[in-house]
C-alpha positions in Angstrom: 3.3 -24.4 15.3 6.0 -24.4 12.6 5.2 -21.9 9.9 7.0 -21.1 6.6 6.5 -17.7 5.0 7.6 -17.7 1.4 8.4 -14.1 0.4 10.1 -11.7 2.8 8.7 -8.5 1.3 6.3 -6.2 3.0 3.4 -8.7 3.6 5.7 -11.7 4.3 8.0 -9.9 6.7 5.2 -8.2 8.7 3.1 -11.3 8.8 6.0 -13.6 9.7 7.2 -11.3 12.5 3.7 -10.9 14.0 3.0 -14.7 13.9 6.3 -15.3 15.6 5.3 -12.7 18.2 2.2 -14.8 18.8 4.5 -17.7 19.8 4.7 -19.6 16.5 8.0 -20.9 15.1 8.3 -18.9 11.9 10.9 -19.1 9.1 10.8 -16.4 6.4 12.1 -17.5 3.0 13.3 -15.4 0.1 15.2 -16.2 -3.1 17.2 -13.0 -2.7 20.3 -13.9 -0.7 21.2 -10.2 -0.1 17.9 -9.6 1.5 18.2 -12.7 3.7 21.7 -11.7 4.7 20.5 -8.2 5.6 17.6 -9.6 7.7 20.0 -12.0 9.5 22.1 -9.0 10.2 19.2 -7.0 11.7 18.8 -4.7 8.7 15.1 -4.2 7.6 14.7 -3.6 3.9 11.5 -1.6 4.3 10.3 1.2 6.5 7.4 0.3 8.7 7.1 1.8 12.2 8.0 -0.8 14.9 9.0 -3.5 12.5 12.7 -3.4 13.3 12.0 -3.8 17.0 9.5 -6.6 16.5 11.8 -8.6 14.2 14.8 -8.2 16.5 12.9 -9.3 19.6 11.6 -12.5 17.9 14.9 -13.3 16.3 16.5 -13.0 19.8 13.8 -15.3 21.2 14.5 -17.9 18.5 11.0 -17.8 17.1 11.9 -16.0 13.8 14.6 -17.1 11.4 15.5 -16.3 7.8 16.7 -18.6 5.0 17.0 -19.0 1.2 16.5 -22.8 1.6 12.8 -23.2 0.7 13.0 -27.0 0.4 14.1 -27.7 4.0 11.8 -25.0 5.5 8.7 -26.2 3.7 9.4 -29.9 4.6 9.6 -29.0 8.3 6.4 -26.8 8.4 2.8 -27.6 9.1 1.6 -24.3 7.4 3.2 -22.7 4.3 2.2 -19.2 3.4 2.7 -17.8 -0.1 3.4 -14.1 0.2 5.2 -13.3 -3.0 4.5 -10.3 -5.3 1.5 -10.2 -7.7 2.2 -7.0 -9.7 0.2 -5.8 -12.6 1.3 -7.7 -15.7 2.7 -5.5 -18.4 0.6 -5.1 -21.5 -2.9 -6.2 -20.2 -3.1 -5.2 -16.5 -3.9 -8.7 -15.2 -2.2 -9.7 -12.0 1.1 -11.4 -12.7 0.9 -14.8 -11.0 4.2 -16.2 -12.3 5.8 -15.9 -8.8 2.8 -17.6 -7.2 2.8 -20.5 -9.7 6.6 -20.9 -9.5 6.5 -21.1 -5.7 3.6 -23.7 -5.9 5.8 -26.0 -8.0 8.6 -25.6 -5.4 6.3 -26.4 -2.5 5.0 -29.5 -4.3 8.5 -30.9 -4.6 9.4 -30.1 -0.9 6.3 -30.8 1.1 6.2 -33.7 3.6 3.2 -34.9 5.5 -0.1 -33.0 5.7 0.5 -29.4 5.0 -1.8 -26.4 4.7 -0.7 -24.1 1.9 -2.0 -20.6 2.2 -2.1 -17.8 -0.3 -1.4 -14.6 1.6 -0.7 -12.7 -1.6 -3.5 -10.8 -3.2 -4.6 -13.0 -6.1 -7.6 -13.1 -8.5 -10.5 -15.5 -8.1 -9.6 -19.0 -8.9 -5.9 -18.8 -8.1 -6.2 -21.2 -5.2 -7.7 -23.8 -7.6 -4.7 -23.3 -9.9 -2.2 -23.6 -7.0 -3.8 -26.8 -6.0 -3.7 -28.1 -9.6 0.0 -27.3 -9.9 0.9 -29.0 -6.6 -1.1 -32.2 -7.4 0.3 -32.3 -11.0 3.8 -31.8 -9.7 3.4 -34.3 -6.8 0.3 -36.5 -6.9 1.2 -37.9 -3.5 1.3 -34.6 -1.8 -1.1 -34.4 1.2 -2.0 -30.7 1.1 -5.0 -28.4 1.6 -4.9 -25.0 -0.2 -6.4 -22.0 1.6 -6.9 -18.3 0.9 -6.1 -15.9 3.7 -5.8 -12.3 2.3 -4.0 -9.6 4.1 -5.6 -6.3 5.1 -2.6 -4.4 6.2 -2.3 -0.6 5.9 1.3 0.6 5.3 2.3 2.6 8.3 0.0 0.7 10.7 0.6 -2.8 9.6 1.6 -4.3 12.9 -1.4 -2.9 14.7 -3.6 -4.1 11.8 -2.2 -7.7 12.0 -2.5 -7.9 15.8 -5.8 -6.1 16.2 -7.6 -6.8 12.9 -11.2 -5.9 12.0 -11.6 -9.4 10.7 -9.6 -12.4 9.6 -10.8 -13.9 6.3 -10.0 -17.6 5.5 -11.1 -19.5 2.5 -10.9 -23.2 3.1 -11.8 -26.4 1.2 -12.0 -28.9 4.1 -12.3 -29.2 7.8 -8.6 -30.2 8.4 -7.5 -26.9 7.0 -10.1 -25.0 9.0 -8.8 -26.6 12.2 -5.2 -25.7 11.4 -6.0 -22.1 10.5 -8.0 -21.8 13.6 -4.9 -22.8 15.6 -2.7 -20.3 13.7 -5.0 -17.4 14.7 -5.9 -18.7 18.1 -3.9 -16.0 19.9 -6.2 -13.4 18.4 -9.2 -14.9 20.2 -8.3 -12.9 23.3 -9.0 -9.7 21.2 -12.2 -11.3 20.0 -11.2 -10.7 16.4 -13.8 -12.3 14.1 -12.7 -15.1 11.9 -14.8 -15.4 8.8 -14.4 -18.8 7.1 -15.7 -18.9 3.6 -15.2 -20.9 0.4 -11.8 -20.3 -1.2 -13.0 -18.2 -4.2 -15.2 -16.1 -1.9 -12.2 -15.2 0.2 -10.1 -14.3 -2.9 -12.9 -11.9 -4.0 -13.4 -10.3 -0.6 -9.9 -8.8 -0.8 -10.4 -7.2 -4.2 -13.9 -6.1 -3.3 -12.7 -4.4 -0.1 -9.9 -2.5 -1.9 -12.1 -1.5 -4.8 -14.8 -0.1 -2.5 -12.2 2.0 -0.5 -10.7 3.2 -3.8 -14.2 4.3 -4.9 -14.7 6.3 -1.6 -11.5 8.1 -2.2 -12.4 8.8 -5.8 -15.9 9.9 -4.9 -14.8 12.5 -2.4 -12.2 13.8 -4.9 -14.9 14.4 -7.4 -17.0 16.1 -4.7 -13.9 18.3 -4.0 -13.9 19.4 -7.6 -17.6 20.3 -7.5 -17.0 22.1 -4.2 -14.5 24.4 -5.9 -17.0 25.2 -8.6 -19.9 26.0 -6.4 -18.1 27.5 -3.4 -18.6 24.8 -0.9 -16.1 23.2 1.5 -15.3 19.5 0.9 -14.1 18.9 4.4 -17.4 19.9 5.8 -19.1 17.8 3.1 -17.0 14.8 4.2 -17.9 15.4 7.8 -21.6 15.8 7.0 -21.8 12.5 5.1 -19.3 10.7 7.3 -21.4 11.1 10.4 -24.0 8.8 8.6 -23.2 5.4 10.1 -24.1 3.8 6.7 -21.2 5.7 5.1 -18.6 6.3 7.8 -15.8 8.9 7.9 -12.8 6.9 6.8 -11.4 7.3 3.3 -13.2 10.6 2.8 -10.2 12.8 2.7 -9.9 14.7 -0.6 -6.4 14.7 -2.2 -4.3 14.0 -5.3 -5.6 10.5 -5.8 -4.8 7.1 -4.4 -1.5 5.2 -5.0 0.5 2.5 -3.2 1.0 -1.2 -3.6 -2.6 -2.3 -3.4 -5.3 0.0 -4.8 -3.9 0.7 -8.2 -3.1 -2.9 -9.1 -6.0 -4.5 -7.3 -8.7 -2.3 -8.9 -7.2 -2.9 -12.3 -6.9 -6.7 -11.7 -10.6 -6.8 -10.6 -11.6 -4.9 -13.8 -9.7 -7.5 -15.9 -11.1 -10.5 -14.0 -14.7 -9.1 -14.3 -14.1 -8.7 -18.1 -12.9 -12.2 -18.4 -16.1 -13.5 -16.8 -18.2 -11.2 -18.9 -19.4 -9.3 -15.8 -17.9 -5.9 -16.1 -17.6 -3.7 -13.0 -18.4 -0.2 -14.5 -18.0 1.6 -11.2 -14.5 0.3 -10.7 -13.6 1.0 -14.3 -14.6 4.6 -13.8 -12.7 4.8 -10.5 -9.5 3.6 -12.2 -9.9 6.1 -15.1 -10.7 9.1 -12.8 -7.8 8.4 -10.5 -5.3 8.1 -13.4 -6.2 11.5 -14.7 -6.5 13.2 -11.3 -2.8 13.0 -10.5 -1.6 15.1 -13.4 -4.6 17.5 -12.8 -2.9 18.3 -9.5 0.1 19.6 -11.4 -2.3 22.0 -13.2 -3.3 23.4 -9.8 0.3 24.2 -9.1 0.7 25.8 -12.6 -2.4 27.9 -12.1 -1.2 29.0 -8.7 2.0 30.2 -10.3 0.2 32.4 -12.7 -0.4 30.0 -15.5 3.2 29.0 -16.2 6.0 27.2 -14.4 8.6 27.3 -17.2 11.9 28.3 -15.8 10.6 28.2 -12.2 11.5 26.1 -9.2 8.8 24.1 -7.5 9.3 22.5 -4.0 7.6 19.1 -3.5 7.1 18.1 0.1 6.3 14.4 0.3 7.1 11.7 -2.3 5.7 8.5 -0.9 2.0 7.6 -1.6 1.2 8.1 2.1 3.0 9.0 5.3 4.8 6.5 7.5 6.1 4.4 4.7 8.9 4.5 2.1 6.7 3.0 -0.6 6.8 4.9 -3.9 4.6 2.6 -5.9 2.1 4.6 -7.9 2.6 7.6 -5.7 0.7 10.7 -6.9 4.0 12.6 -6.5 5.5 10.7 -9.5 2.8 12.0 -11.8 2.7 15.5 -10.3 6.5 15.9 -10.7 6.5 14.5 -14.2 3.8 16.9 -15.3 5.5 19.9 -13.8 8.8 18.9 -15.5 6.9 18.6 -18.8 5.7 22.2 -18.2 9.3 23.4 -17.8 9.7 23.4 -14.0 12.7 22.5 -12.0 12.0 20.3 -8.9 13.4 20.4 -5.4 12.0 17.6 -3.3 12.1 16.3 0.2 10.6 13.2 1.9 11.3 11.9 5.4 11.7 8.3 4.4 11.1 7.8 0.6 14.1 9.6 -1.0 16.2 6.5 -1.6 13.2 4.7 -3.1 12.4 7.8 -5.2 15.8 8.4 -6.7 15.6 5.5 -9.3 12.1 6.7 -10.4 12.7 10.4 -10.8 15.3 12.1 -13.0 16.5 15.7 -12.9 15.2 16.2 -9.4 17.2 17.9 -6.6 16.7 15.8 -3.4 16.9 17.9 -0.2 17.5 17.1 3.5 14.5 18.9 4.9 11.5 21.0 3.9 13.2 24.3 4.2 16.1 23.3 2.0 13.6 22.2 -0.6 11.7 25.5 -0.4 14.8 27.7 -1.1 14.1 29.8 -4.2 10.8 28.1 -5.0 8.0 29.8 -6.8 5.6 27.4 -5.1 5.8 25.0 -2.2 3.6 22.0 -2.8 2.5 19.5 -0.1 1.9 16.1 -1.7 2.1 13.7 1.2 0.8 14.6 4.7 3.8 13.7 6.8 3.3 14.9 10.4 6.4 17.1 10.2 4.7 19.2 7.4 1.7 20.0 9.6 3.5 22.8 11.6 6.0 24.3 9.1 7.5 27.6 10.1 5.7 29.7 7.4 7.6 32.8 8.2 10.9 31.1 7.6 9.6 29.7 4.4 8.3 33.0 3.2 11.8 34.5 3.8 13.5 31.9 1.5 11.1 31.3 -1.4 11.0 33.2 -4.7 7.2 33.6 -4.3 5.0 33.0 -1.2 2.7 30.3 -2.8 1.6 27.2 -0.9 -0.3 24.5 -2.7 -1.7 22.1 -0.1 -2.9 18.9 -1.8 -3.8 17.3 1.5 -5.8 20.2 3.2 -3.6 20.1 6.3 -3.7 23.9 6.8 -6.4 26.4 7.5 -6.7 28.8 4.6 -7.1 31.9 6.7 -4.0 31.2 8.8 -1.8 30.7 5.8 -3.1 33.8 4.0 -2.6 35.9 7.1 1.1 35.1 6.7 1.1 36.7 3.2 0.8 33.5 1.2 -1.2 32.6 -1.9 -2.9 29.5 -0.6 -4.4 26.8 -2.8 -6.0 23.6 -1.4 -8.4 20.9 -2.5 -12.2 21.4 -2.6 -12.2 24.7 -0.6 -13.1 28.0 -2.1 
């Protein structure tokens, strides 16, 4: 099947490469000629484990190509995916749908024959209706069916998530579109991945509801961590104790500095705004957003307290800048708020991240970026783990103790055992553990 993927960012590139690996003929489209030139040259603009190899193999096989020519690509495709960005709109927090609407107009002018147009981007309820209206208004003769097919990809594990999904959600408006989308995902039948066909608006809401629920789980365990510190309990044991309940489950119950990334912050906010527009407020999500926003800077106060109540004139080492490991994504990373709060308190920052440094540089000022964890720790009054990269799980604590100004380790991801660190002569501070 000939498939066009409009948008060659994270979602579009991963989805396009995986669909090509299934055997489809996929063309990825982007209006950024530099990005397309880089992709044609084999240079991947994002860090995602295994993506470079997947792209290269399918380009070599002739199933995956890249272009800036939307018109020709759409005209030759049976299915057109919209995978452009939907960032939070400045000023009001609603999802910015200008890219989606602009692409819909271009599709209308280019489409030939029956075509299924699929919104892969995360969009508010009713966006599919608007995309269909734009296409029919722009080209009344267009024979199209508009679908919703939200992505559920975790950064760092996106290829596995696409190829072995928990479920595939498709919102359709007619049987023709259902047949086409069934064919698109036919290769996954071997894995017995469930395909849930729904109405279009239901599909759009499922994506927001899923992300909001997971964000609530993270926020819940973070609040339990704060309570654990007050009463002398251990949040990791609390998480295990409730996670063994099959009705709750163990995932997303890891206390930390708050959620970030490309999905949870903007999707929870967009859901809040959509609910307000429909006069059906989602109070739990509103509280989740507010708690998460304040938590990030609260983590900086942990560092300050560990340093005796002041960091003015002191150097703080930050290990991990991205919002999670195995990605270079800095969007809404807790590290941004933690660093800013520490700088506001008078600290100097030395930072290291295995993949996110280049993405972080435009977002952070007056930060010394280092080549490894030990270089970042030199002369530091506290070493702070913000992102739980694997290489931070077995640091040579004796080496660190020899080069820091003060042996203080603030572990915002609870990756060390308190007794082991303290036996090395460190002041050790973690989350939700006495």
